[in-house]
Every structure is written in structure tokens, then in C-alpha cells.
N, C-alpha and C positions, 0 to 999 in steps of 0.2 A: 507607513515606514519604509525607509530609501531602499530601494537597491541600488548596490552598488557592483559595477561591473570590472573585470577587468580586459583587456582588448591591447592590437600590436596596432602601432596606426605608422607611418612613417618609418617601418624598421625598429621600433622603440615601442616595446613594451611599459604595460601601464595597467598596475592593478591596484584594485579597489575603490574605484575611483564611482561620481556620484554621477550619475547621467546627468545634473547643473554643468557641475566640475568640467565634466570633457565636452557639453558644449558651452561654457565661455570660455573652454583653452581651443574653438572650432574643430574640434573633432568632427569632421563630416559626417552628416545623419547615418548613412548607414555603415556605419564601422560601430555606431552607438547601438543603432538599433539591431547588428546584429552580435554585438556583447550583451543587449539585455535581452535576444532572445534564447542565446548562451545559456548566459546564469539560469534564465527563467526554467528553462530544460534540470540544467544541475539539478534545481531546486526540486523540481517537480520527483528527480530520480532522487534525493537521498531523503524527500519527503511518504513518496513508496514503497521506498527499501525501511524506511523503518516500522510502515505499518505490518512489512513481511516478516521483520526477524519480531516483532513480537507475537505474531499467530505462528511459527518457528520452531520448533522445540531442539535445543542446544543441544540434543542426545539424539545424534544417527538411532541408536538403539529404540530409544522414546520413538519416536518417529517413526520408526517399522512398527513399533509395537502396535502404536495409535491405527498404522495400516491395515495391520492383521484382525482389531478390531471391527475396523467395517467392514471390511471383507466379509466374514464371519456376521458380522448385523445385520452387512445387508441377506445374506441370505446362506440364513443357520443350516438348514435345510443340505448347504452344501461341505457343512464343514467336517471334519474329521472328531470321533468321539471322546481323542484325545485335544482337541481343542476344544470341545462343548463342555469340557471335565475342565479347564480353566475357567472359564467363561463362570460355570458353575460358581467354582473357589472362591471365584475376583466378587460375585455376586455374595455371595454367603458371607463374606470376610468384612461388606457394603453393608449390610442387613438387610440387601433388597435383593428382590425377587430375580432368576438371570433374563427373562422376560424386561424388567425395566430399566436392568443394564443396557440390555442390546437397545432398548427402546432411546437409552439414553447417550450410549454413544453414535445413534444413526443419530439425533438431533445435533448433537454437537459435532460430528460429520458432516452433517447438510452447512452446520452458524458456520466452519471456516470453509467452508466448498466457499459458500456463497461471499465472502468478504474476502477471500483469493479472490476470486473471478471477477468482483469490483476492481478490487487495488487494481489488477489490470488493464481494466474496461476504463479507469480514471487516469491510469499515467496516460494511454494513448488518446484518449481524451480533450486531455488537459495539453499536451505536445501537438493536437492538433487546433486546440481553438491557440493557445501561442505561435504557431506556422504561420495561422488565418490572420491576424493581427496584419495591417500595413507597417511597411517596411518605414513609409514614409510618415508616419501617424505623428503628429506633435505631443498627443497624448499618450505614448506605447508605455511609458511605465504605468500610469496609471491602469490603463490596459490590464496590463502582465498580469500589477499586482490583484486588478479583479478577478485574472481570472484562477491565480492562483491561489486566490482569498475565499474563492466557492469551491473550489477542488478538496481545499484543505477544511470548510466547513464540511462538504459530503462527505468526504475522508472521515472526520472525526464521527458525526452523528451515524453513517454506515460501522464504524466498530463498536461506539458504545452500543449499540443496540445487538450487535452478535458475540460480542464480550458478555451481554448480558445472557442473551438465550446459551450464550453457551456455560455459563455459571449457575444453568438453573433459572433465569427466572428472577435471581438474586440482583 
């Protein structure tokens, strides 16, 4: 995959150029490098935010419900009797015990926490790896592609594993 870059050179904006085209046009290497790195950082933000969106409920009310359930599941002894009664009702409707429902909630919450934290760590690590690439590297585009490819592969694998855990091993 060829990166497209946007940059400003001699006061003129340029959009969606290939690195090779910019080099052929005589754009200085530091301008190209900065554009490649900025494009890569933007791509990191796009793909990490896409994963975040997949683990986030579109409904604030549903998200609040999950948080309350997680709190109850972590420490049922501290829950109010009325809250436990709601857990009992949901468990009965699902045809499982309250203990099984609480265990399921804990397992799913753990998987969600792990993937959310991984996404944050992966984003920071990828941005650091991009920043560490030498500004004058002749193969900067290839190095960036390697960093992005590795990050995307790791995120995809971890996300799929978390989704499997969230979906009960199915």
C-alpha cells in the first residue's frame, strides 16, 4: 500500500501526493518525512478510534447499565437489595442463576477493560515507534508501513480474542 501525504512547501499546499511523486518533484526530505509521520499518526488515530467505537455502546443509558452491573458483579455484598433483585430478574429471564449472570458480567467486563487498555497502549506505542524513525531515512515509507501493519495486526488479533471472550467463547 502506498501512503498518500499532504504537506505545505514554499507556501503552497499539496494534497494526496505519493512519497515518490514528492521526491521526484524535489520536495525536501524533511518536509516529506514530516508529512509521512503526520499521515501515519492520523492513520493510527483513525484505526484505534474505530476499535474504540466497536467496544463502546451507542447508547449512554446502556453504557451506564453495563457500569452498574459491573459494579454489582465485582462486589455483590455491597449492592442494595433492590439492585440484586433486578439481577435476579434478569438472570431468571435468561434462564441462568444470578451467580452465573454475575460471573458472565465479570468476564465480559474484564475482556472490555483489557481491549480498551490495549488500544490505548497500542496507540501510544505506535506513535512512539513512528516518532523514532529517523527523519532522513530513505525507506521512511516502508518503515512507517511496517509499524502500521504490525500495530493493525496486533490490534485485530487482540480485538478478535476479546470479542470471542465477550461473546462467551463462541
